N, C-alpha and C positions, 0 to 999 in steps of 0.2 A: 306494829307495821307490817302487814302482809301486804308481797305484789298482789294486781287483781289479774296477775297469769296464775298465779296456784290456784288462786281461787276460781278463777276460771278452769280451771282441769279437774282440782273438787265439785265441782255444782255441775259438770258436763259426767262427770262418774255418777254422784248422789241422780243426778235428775235423767242424763239421759243427754241425745240431742236436739230431745223436743224444743219446745217454744217455749216453752219456763225456762229450760233453761237461759234460755235467750235473750227472755225480758225478763229475768232475774240479774244475768253480767251486766247486760245494761244498765237495767235500773244501779246498783253496785258501781258505774263507773262512773256516772254522771251523776249521783249523787251529793256527792265530800263534792265539790267543787257549785255547788246549787247554796252547798249549807253553808260552806265559807263566809261564800260574799257573800250573799242573807244576812248570814252576822257580821260582816262586816260593816255591810249596808250601816243596821239597823247602829252598832255603832260607832254611828258614824253622827252621829245629830249632834246639832249644836251645840254644845254643852250651855248657856245659855236662855236657849228654848227650855231645855228640859228646866233647866231652872225656872226662866218665865211662872212656866206652863203649872210646874209642882207649888209656886206662892198662889198660883191661882188658883188651887185645888181638884184638879183637870184631874180625870179618873186615870190608872192603868191606861184601860182602854181605850181612849181618849188622845193622850198620851203619844200610843203607839198608832192610830190612825191615820190621826192628825201632824204630828209631829217626822213621827221615824221610817213609816215606810213611803212618804216622801222623798225624805232622805237617802233611803235604802234602794228605789226606783231602779237607780243607773250601776248601781252595782252587782243590785238580782239580774239587770241585761247579761250585764257582760260574766259573770259567772253562768251564765243558759247561754250562753254564744261559744265560751271555751266546755261545756256539759254537751252539748248537741255534736261540737269537734271530734268528743272525745268519745260521744255515744257512737256514732258515726266507724268510728275507727276499730271500738269495741265489738 
C-alpha cells in the first residue's frame, strides 16, 4: 500500500506540473473507490436469482446485464459519490 500523496509527489517529479500529471493523480485517487464499489455491487446479487438463471441456462452476459448490474447500481452510485469528493480534494 502506497499513499496517494507519495505517488502524487513522484508523478509531479516525473510528469511535471502540467495537466497530464493532474489528470493522472485525480484518476488514481478516484478509481479505487469505484472499483471496490462496483465489485461489491456485482457480488451482491441474490444467490437465488443467480442459481435460477443458471438452471435456465442463461449466458454469462445475460446474467451480468439482467441480474448483476441492476443489483450493483446503488453501490456504483454511492462509490461514484465518494470518488467525486476524493477527486475534488486530490
